[in-house]
ROLO-979693 format. One line per field, with one value per atom (N, C-alpha, C, O): x, y, z; residue in one letter. Coordinates in nm, 2 decimals. Layout:
N
xx <- X, ...
yy <- Y, ...
zz <- Z, ...
type <- A, ...
This chain:
134
xx <- 0.55, 0.65, 0.71, 0.76, 0.69, 0.74, 0.89, 0.92, 0.97, 1.11, 1.13, 1.06, 1.24, 1.28, 1.38, 1.50, 1.34, 1.43, 1.54, 1.66, 1.51, 1.61, 1.64, 1.56, 1.77, 1.82, 1.80, 1.76, 1.81, 1.79, 1.89, 1.85, 2.01, 2.10, 2.07, 2.15, 1.96, 1.92, 1.98, 1.93, 2.07, 2.13, 2.03, 1.93, 2.05, 1.97, 2.01, 2.13, 1.91, 1.94, 1.94, 1.84, 2.05, 2.06, 2.02, 1.95, 2.07, 2.04, 1.89, 1.85, 1.82, 1.68, 1.59, 1.47, 1.64, 1.56, 1.51, 1.58, 1.38, 1.32, 1.23, 1.14, 1.27, 1.18, 1.20, 1.28, 1.14, 1.15, 1.10, 1.16, 0.99, 0.92, 1.02, 1.04, 1.08, 1.17, 1.29, 1.34, 1.34, 1.46, 1.42, 1.51, 1.30, 1.26, 1.25, 1.29, 1.19, 1.18, 1.32, 1.34, 1.41, 1.54, 1.62, 1.69, 1.60, 1.66, 1.61, 1.69, 1.48, 1.42, 1.48, 1.52, 1.50, 1.56, 1.70, 1.75, 1.78, 1.92, 1.93, 2.01, 1.85, 1.85, 1.82, 1.89, 1.72, 1.69, 1.80, 1.83, 1.86, 1.97, 2.09, 2.16, 2.12, 2.23, 2.21, 2.30, 2.09, 2.06, 2.08, 2.13, 2.04, 2.05, 2.20, 2.24, 2.28, 2.42, 2.49, 2.58, 2.45, 2.51, 2.49, 2.57, 2.37, 2.34, 2.43, 2.48, 2.45, 2.54, 2.69, 2.76, 2.73, 2.86, 2.88, 2.98, 2.78, 2.78, 2.79, 2.85, 2.73, 2.73, 2.85, 2.87, 2.92, 3.03, 3.15, 3.19, 3.22, 3.34, 3.45, 3.48, 3.52, 3.63, 3.74, 3.82, 3.75, 3.86, 3.83, 3.92, 3.71, 3.67, 3.69, 3.60, 3.82, 3.86, 3.78, 3.74, 3.77, 3.70, 3.56, 3.51, 3.48, 3.34, 3.33, 3.24, 3.41, 3.41, 3.43, 3.37, 3.54, 3.57, 3.46, 3.43, 3.40, 3.29, 3.17, 3.11, 3.14, 3.03, 3.06, 2.97, 3.18, 3.21, 3.22, 3.19, 3.27, 3.28, 3.14, 3.11, 3.05, 2.91, 2.85, 2.77, 2.88, 2.83, 2.88, 2.81, 3.01, 3.07, 3.00, 2.97, 2.98, 2.92, 2.78, 2.74, 2.70, 2.56, 2.56, 2.47, 2.65, 2.66, 2.69, 2.64, 2.78, 2.81, 2.69, 2.66, 2.61, 2.49, 2.39, 2.32, 2.38, 2.29, 2.32, 2.23, 2.45, 2.49, 2.46, 2.41, 2.48, 2.45, 2.30, 2.26, 2.22, 2.07, 2.03, 1.95, 2.09, 2.05, 2.09, 2.02, 2.21, 2.26, 2.16, 2.13, 2.13, 2.04, 1.90, 1.84, 1.85, 1.72, 1.72, 1.62, 1.83, 1.85, 1.84, 1.77, 1.90, 1.90, 1.76, 1.71, 1.69, 1.55, 1.46, 1.37, 1.47, 1.39, 1.41, 1.31, 1.53, 1.56, 1.50, 1.44, 1.51, 1.45, 1.30, 1.24, 1.24, 1.10, 1.05, 0.96, 1.13, 1.10, 1.11, 1.02, 1.21, 1.23, 1.12, 1.07, 1.08, 0.96, 0.84, 0.76, 0.81, 0.69, 0.70, 0.59, 0.81, 0.83, 0.80, 0.72, 0.85, 0.82, 0.68, 0.62, 0.62, 0.47, 0.39, 0.30, 0.42, 0.34, 0.36, 0.27, 0.49, 0.51, 0.44, 0.37, 0.44, 0.37, 0.22, 0.15, 0.16, 0.02, -0.02, -0.12, 0.07, 0.04, 0.04, -0.04, 0.14, 0.15, 0.03, -0.02, -0.01, -0.12, -0.25, -0.34, -0.27, -0.39, -0.39, -0.50, -0.28, -0.28, -0.31, -0.38, -0.26, -0.28, -0.43, -0.49, -0.49, -0.63, -0.72, -0.82, -0.68, -0.76, -0.75, -0.85, -0.64, -0.62, -0.73, -0.77, -0.76, -0.86, -1.01, -1.10, -1.03, -1.16, -1.19, -1.31, -1.09, -1.11, -1.05, -0.95, -1.11, -1.06, -0.92, -0.89, -0.84, -0.71, -0.72, -0.64, -0.82, -0.84, -0.87, -0.82, -0.96, -1.00, -0.89, -0.87, -0.81, -0.69, -0.59, -0.53, -0.57, -0.47, -0.52, -0.44, -0.65, -0.71, -0.69, -0.65, -0.72, -0.70, -0.56, -0.53, -0.47, -0.33, -0.28, -0.21, -0.33, -0.29, -0.35, -0.29, -0.48, -0.54, -0.47, -0.44, -0.43, -0.36, -0.22, -0.19, -0.15, -0.02, -0.04, 0.03, -0.15, -0.17, -0.21, -0.16, -0.29, -0.33, -0.21, -0.20, -0.13, -0.01, 0.08, 0.14, 0.10, 0.19, 0.14, 0.21, 0.00, -0.06, -0.04, 0.00, -0.06, -0.04, 0.11, 0.14, 0.20, 0.34, 0.37, 0.45, 0.32, 0.35, 0.29, 0.35, 0.17, 0.11, 0.19, 0.21, 0.24, 0.33, 0.46, 0.50, 0.52, 0.64, 0.62, 0.70, 0.50, 0.47, 0.45, 0.49, 0.39, 0.37, 0.50, 0.52, 0.60, 0.73, 0.80, 0.86, 0.80, 0.87, 0.80, 0.88, 0.67, 0.61, 0.63, 0.62, 0.66, 0.69, 0.83, 0.86, 0.92, 1.06, 1.08, 1.19
yy <- 0.36, 0.34, 0.48, 0.55, 0.52, 0.65, 0.64, 0.56, 0.73, 0.73, 0.83, 0.92, 0.81, 0.90, 0.99, 0.95, 1.12, 1.21, 1.26, 1.27, 1.29, 1.34, 1.24, 1.17, 1.23, 1.14, 1.22, 1.33, 1.14, 1.20, 1.32, 1.41, 1.32, 1.43, 1.55, 1.65, 1.54, 1.66, 1.65, 1.72, 1.56, 1.55, 1.48, 1.41, 1.50, 1.43, 1.29, 1.26, 1.20, 1.06, 1.04, 0.99, 1.07, 1.07, 0.93, 0.92, 0.82, 0.69, 0.65, 0.56, 0.72, 0.69, 0.77, 0.74, 0.86, 0.94, 0.85, 0.78, 0.86, 0.79, 0.88, 0.94, 0.89, 0.97, 1.12, 1.17, 1.19, 1.33, 1.41, 1.50, 1.37, 1.43, 1.44, 1.54, 1.32, 1.31, 1.40, 1.47, 1.40, 1.49, 1.64, 1.72, 1.67, 1.81, 1.85, 1.96, 1.77, 1.80, 1.81, 1.90, 1.72, 1.72, 1.84, 1.90, 1.89, 2.01, 2.13, 2.22, 2.13, 2.24, 2.25, 2.36, 2.13, 2.13, 2.17, 2.25, 2.13, 2.17, 2.32, 2.38, 2.37, 2.52, 2.60, 2.70, 2.55, 2.62, 2.61, 2.71, 2.50, 2.48, 2.56, 2.62, 2.57, 2.65, 2.79, 2.86, 2.84, 2.98, 3.01, 3.11, 2.92, 2.93, 2.93, 3.01, 2.84, 2.84, 2.96, 3.02, 3.02, 3.14, 3.26, 3.34, 3.26, 3.36, 3.34, 3.44, 3.22, 3.19, 3.23, 3.29, 3.20, 3.24, 3.39, 3.44, 3.47, 3.61, 3.67, 3.77, 3.59, 3.64, 3.59, 3.64, 3.49, 3.43, 3.52, 3.57, 3.54, 3.62, 3.54, 3.43, 3.59, 3.51, 3.48, 3.39, 3.56, 3.54, 3.41, 3.35, 3.37, 3.25, 3.13, 3.08, 3.10, 3.01, 2.88, 2.83, 2.82, 2.69, 2.69, 2.61, 2.79, 2.80, 2.84, 2.79, 2.93, 2.98, 2.87, 2.85, 2.78, 2.67, 2.57, 2.51, 2.54, 2.44, 2.49, 2.41, 2.61, 2.67, 2.67, 2.63, 2.71, 2.70, 2.56, 2.53, 2.47, 2.33, 2.27, 2.20, 2.31, 2.27, 2.32, 2.25, 2.45, 2.51, 2.43, 2.41, 2.40, 2.33, 2.19, 2.15, 2.12, 1.99, 1.99, 1.91, 2.09, 2.11, 2.15, 2.10, 2.23, 2.26, 2.14, 2.12, 2.06, 1.93, 1.84, 1.78, 1.83, 1.75, 1.81, 1.74, 1.94, 2.01, 1.98, 1.95, 1.98, 1.95, 1.80, 1.77, 1.71, 1.57, 1.55, 1.48, 1.62, 1.61, 1.67, 1.61, 1.78, 1.85, 1.76, 1.75, 1.70, 1.61, 1.50, 1.46, 1.43, 1.31, 1.36, 1.28, 1.47, 1.52, 1.55, 1.52, 1.60, 1.62, 1.49, 1.48, 1.38, 1.25, 1.20, 1.14, 1.21, 1.16, 1.23, 1.17, 1.36, 1.43, 1.39, 1.38, 1.37, 1.32, 1.18, 1.16, 1.10, 0.96, 0.97, 0.90, 1.06, 1.08, 1.13, 1.09, 1.23, 1.28, 1.17, 1.16, 1.09, 0.97, 0.87, 0.83, 0.84, 0.75, 0.81, 0.74, 0.94, 1.00, 1.00, 0.98, 1.02, 1.02, 0.87, 0.86, 0.77, 0.64, 0.60, 0.54, 0.64, 0.62, 0.68, 0.61, 0.81, 0.87, 0.80, 0.79, 0.76, 0.69, 0.56, 0.53, 0.48, 0.36, 0.38, 0.30, 0.48, 0.51, 0.54, 0.49, 0.63, 0.67, 0.55, 0.53, 0.46, 0.34, 0.25, 0.20, 0.23, 0.14, 0.20, 0.13, 0.33, 0.40, 0.39, 0.36, 0.41, 0.39, 0.25, 0.22, 0.15, 0.01, -0.02, -0.09, 0.03, 0.00, 0.08, 0.02, 0.20, 0.27, 0.21, 0.21, 0.15, 0.08, -0.03, -0.06, -0.09, -0.20, -0.15, -0.22, -0.02, 0.04, 0.14, 0.16, 0.20, 0.31, 0.27, 0.21, 0.32, 0.29, 0.36, 0.46, 0.31, 0.36, 0.51, 0.59, 0.54, 0.68, 0.77, 0.88, 0.73, 0.81, 0.84, 0.94, 0.73, 0.74, 0.84, 0.92, 0.83, 0.92, 1.07, 1.16, 1.09, 1.22, 1.27, 1.39, 1.19, 1.23, 1.27, 1.36, 1.19, 1.21, 1.35, 1.43, 1.38, 1.50, 1.62, 1.72, 1.61, 1.71, 1.73, 1.84, 1.62, 1.63, 1.70, 1.78, 1.67, 1.74, 1.89, 1.97, 1.92, 2.06, 2.14, 2.25, 2.08, 2.14, 2.15, 2.25, 2.05, 2.05, 2.16, 2.23, 2.17, 2.28, 2.42, 2.51, 2.43, 2.56, 2.59, 2.70, 2.49, 2.51, 2.54, 2.62, 2.48, 2.50, 2.65, 2.72, 2.69, 2.83, 2.93, 3.03, 2.90, 2.99, 2.99, 3.10, 2.88, 2.87, 2.95, 3.02, 2.93, 3.01, 3.16, 3.24, 3.20, 3.34, 3.40, 3.51, 3.32, 3.36, 3.38, 3.48, 3.29, 3.30, 3.42, 3.50, 3.44, 3.56, 3.69, 3.79, 3.70, 3.82, 3.85, 3.96, 3.75, 3.77, 3.82, 3.87, 3.81, 3.85, 3.99, 4.05
zz <- -3.01, -2.91, -2.87, -2.96, -2.75, -2.71, -2.66, -2.58, -2.71, -2.67, -2.56, -2.54, -2.48, -2.38, -2.43, -2.45, -2.46, -2.53, -2.43, -2.47, -2.31, -2.22, -2.11, -2.06, -2.08, -1.97, -1.84, -1.83, -1.73, -1.59, -1.57, -1.50, -1.63, -1.61, -1.70, -1.69, -1.78, -1.86, -2.00, -2.09, -2.03, -2.16, -2.25, -2.21, -2.38, -2.48, -2.50, -2.51, -2.51, -2.53, -2.68, -2.74, -2.75, -2.89, -2.95, -3.05, -2.88, -2.93, -2.92, -2.99, -2.83, -2.81, -2.90, -2.90, -2.98, -3.07, -3.19, -3.25, -3.21, -3.32, -3.40, -3.35, -3.53, -3.62, -3.61, -3.52, -3.70, -3.72, -3.59, -3.55, -3.54, -3.43, -3.31, -3.24, -3.27, -3.16, -3.18, -3.09, -3.31, -3.34, -3.33, -3.28, -3.37, -3.36, -3.21, -3.18, -3.13, -2.99, -2.92, -2.85, -2.96, -2.91, -2.95, -2.87, -3.07, -3.12, -3.05, -3.02, -3.02, -2.94, -2.80, -2.75, -2.74, -2.61, -2.61, -2.53, -2.71, -2.73, -2.75, -2.69, -2.84, -2.86, -2.74, -2.71, -2.66, -2.54, -2.44, -2.37, -2.43, -2.33, -2.37, -2.29, -2.50, -2.55, -2.52, -2.48, -2.54, -2.51, -2.36, -2.32, -2.28, -2.13, -2.09, -2.01, -2.15, -2.12, -2.17, -2.10, -2.28, -2.33, -2.23, -2.21, -2.17, -2.07, -1.95, -1.89, -1.91, -1.80, -1.83, -1.75, -1.96, -2.00, -1.99, -1.94, -2.03, -2.03, -1.89, -1.86, -1.79, -1.65, -1.57, -1.46, -1.63, -1.55, -1.56, -1.67, -1.45, -1.44, -1.50, -1.45, -1.61, -1.67, -1.57, -1.60, -1.47, -1.37, -1.29, -1.23, -1.28, -1.21, -1.32, -1.38, -1.33, -1.44, -1.44, -1.55, -1.33, -1.32, -1.37, -1.45, -1.31, -1.35, -1.50, -1.57, -1.54, -1.68, -1.78, -1.88, -1.74, -1.83, -1.83, -1.94, -1.72, -1.71, -1.80, -1.87, -1.79, -1.86, -2.01, -2.09, -2.05, -2.20, -2.25, -2.36, -2.16, -2.20, -2.23, -2.32, -2.14, -2.15, -2.28, -2.35, -2.31, -2.44, -2.56, -2.65, -2.56, -2.67, -2.68, -2.79, -2.57, -2.57, -2.63, -2.71, -2.59, -2.64, -2.78, -2.86, -2.82, -2.97, -3.05, -3.16, -3.00, -3.07, -3.08, -3.19, -2.97, -2.97, -3.07, -3.14, -3.07, -3.16, -3.31, -3.39, -3.34, -3.48, -3.51, -3.62, -3.42, -3.44, -3.47, -3.56, -3.39, -3.41, -3.54, -3.61, -3.57, -3.70, -3.82, -3.92, -3.81, -3.92, -3.94, -4.05, -3.83, -3.84, -3.89, -3.96, -3.84, -3.89, -4.04, -4.11, -4.09, -4.23, -4.31, -4.41, -4.26, -4.32, -4.32, -4.42, -4.20, -4.19, -4.28, -4.34, -4.30, -4.39, -4.53, -4.61, -4.57, -4.71, -4.73, -4.84, -4.63, -4.64, -4.66, -4.74, -4.58, -4.59, -4.73, -4.78, -4.78, -4.91, -5.02, -5.10, -5.01, -5.10, -5.09, -5.19, -4.97, -4.95, -5.01, -5.07, -4.99, -5.04, -5.20, -5.26, -5.25, -5.40, -5.45, -5.55, -5.38, -5.42, -5.41, -5.50, -5.30, -5.27, -5.38, -5.44, -5.42, -5.52, -5.66, -5.74, -5.69, -5.81, -5.82, -5.92, -5.71, -5.71, -5.72, -5.79, -5.65, -5.66, -5.81, -5.86, -5.87, -6.01, -6.10, -6.19, -6.08, -6.17, -6.15, -6.25, -6.02, -6.00, -6.05, -6.10, -6.03, -6.09, -6.24, -6.29, -6.30, -6.45, -6.49, -6.59, -6.42, -6.45, -6.43, -6.52, -6.33, -6.30, -6.41, -6.46, -6.44, -6.55, -6.68, -6.76, -6.72, -6.85, -6.86, -6.97, -6.75, -6.75, -6.76, -6.79, -6.73, -6.72, -6.83, -6.86, -6.89, -6.98, -7.12, -7.12, -7.23, -7.36, -7.37, -7.31, -7.47, -7.49, -7.54, -7.49, -7.62, -7.67, -7.56, -7.55, -7.47, -7.36, -7.26, -7.21, -7.24, -7.15, -7.21, -7.13, -7.34, -7.40, -7.39, -7.36, -7.42, -7.40, -7.26, -7.24, -7.16, -7.02, -6.99, -6.92, -7.04, -7.02, -7.08, -7.01, -7.20, -7.27, -7.19, -7.17, -7.15, -7.07, -6.93, -6.89, -6.87, -6.74, -6.76, -6.68, -6.87, -6.89, -6.92, -6.87, -6.99, -7.02, -6.89, -6.87, -6.81, -6.68, -6.59, -6.52, -6.58, -6.50, -6.54, -6.46, -6.67, -6.73, -6.69, -6.65, -6.70, -6.66, -6.51, -6.48, -6.43, -6.29, -6.25, -6.17, -6.32, -6.30, -6.34, -6.27, -6.45, -6.49, -6.39, -6.36, -6.34, -6.24, -6.11, -6.05, -6.07, -5.95, -5.97, -5.89, -6.09, -6.12, -6.13, -6.08, -6.19, -6.19, -6.05, -6.02, -5.97, -5.83, -5.76, -5.68, -5.78, -5.71, -5.76, -5.69, -5.90, -5.96, -5.91, -5.88, -5.90, -5.86, -5.71, -5.67, -5.63, -5.48, -5.46, -5.35, -5.56, -5.54, -5.55, -5.54
type <- M, M, M, M, M, M, M, M, S, S, S, S, N, N, N, N, I, I, I, I, Q, Q, Q, Q, L, L, L, L, E, E, E, E, N, N, N, N, G, G, G, G, R, R, R, R, I, I, I, I, N, N, N, N, I, I, I, I, E, E, E, E, G, G, G, G, L, L, L, L, E, E, E, E, G, G, G, G, I, I, I, I, A, A, A, A, D, D, D, D, H, H, H, H, L, L, L, L, K, K, K, K, A, A, A, A, L, L, L, L, A, A, A, A, I, I, I, I, A, A, A, A, N, N, N, N, K, K, K, K, T, T, T, T, I, I, I, I, D, D, D, D, S, S, S, S, I, I, I, I, K, K, K, K, E, E, E, E, H, H, H, H, V, V, V, V, A, A, A, A, K, K, K, K, T, T, T, T, D, D, D, D, P, P, P, P, S, S, S, S, D, D, D, D, I, I, I, I, G, G, G, G, R, R, R, R, F, F, F, F, R, R, R, R, R, R, R, R, T, T, T, T, T, T, T, T, D, D, D, D, A, A, A, A, L, L, L, L, T, T, T, T, A, A, A, A, W, W, W, W, R, R, R, R, K, K, K, K, M, M, M, M, Q, Q, Q, Q, R, R, R, R, R, R, R, R, I, I, I, I, T, T, T, T, E, E, E, E, K, K, K, K, L, L, L, L, S, S, S, S, V, V, V, V, L, L, L, L, R, R, R, R, Q, Q, Q, Q, E, E, E, E, E, E, E, E, K, K, K, K, Q, Q, Q, Q, M, M, M, M, N, N, N, N, R, R, R, R, M, M, M, M, R, R, R, R, N, N, N, N, Q, Q, Q, Q, F, F, F, F, E, E, E, E, S, S, S, S, E, E, E, E, E, E, E, E, L, L, L, L, L, L, L, L, R, R, R, R, L, L, L, L, L, L, L, L, R, R, R, R, G, G, G, G, E, E, E, E, V, V, V, V, S, S, S, S, K, K, K, K, E, E, E, E, K, K, K, K, L, L, L, L, L, L, L, L, Y, Y, Y, Y, C, C, C, C, R, R, R, R, I, I, I, I, M, M, M, M, A, A, A, A, Q, Q, Q, Q, A, A, A, A, I, I, I, I, A, A, A, A, E, E, E, E, Q, Q, Q, Q, R, R, R, R, L, L, L, L, Q, Q, Q, Q, E, E, E, E, A, A, A, A, L, L, L, L, N, N, N, N, K, K, K, K, V, V, V, V, V, V, V, V, S, S, S, S, N, N, N, N, D, D, D, D
């Protein structure tokens, strides 16, 4: 289902945003619009009070919209991470359950010990890589 990110007046349809992709597109539009408005503010003569105020009000409104999109995007990303953790946990549990029916207890224990050792080694390598890049 495709959502309509922008309304006819150019504003973001916040209520119509669905998922991370829509929010990222909306954030890109908001950022581009804010940059454009900043350019207009810089070119606007402060003595033209009406135009200056309309431009700064528009900038304030777009920044507020940008914050709302960013906040929702943060929540969606956290939810996605949680879903991925749950999916991985369920996959691991089901794999272990299936293997218990196919592999001897001793072989399963051996594989678990080897997997832990390999995982520890990979973790150390990843940590060493991070430390050496700093």
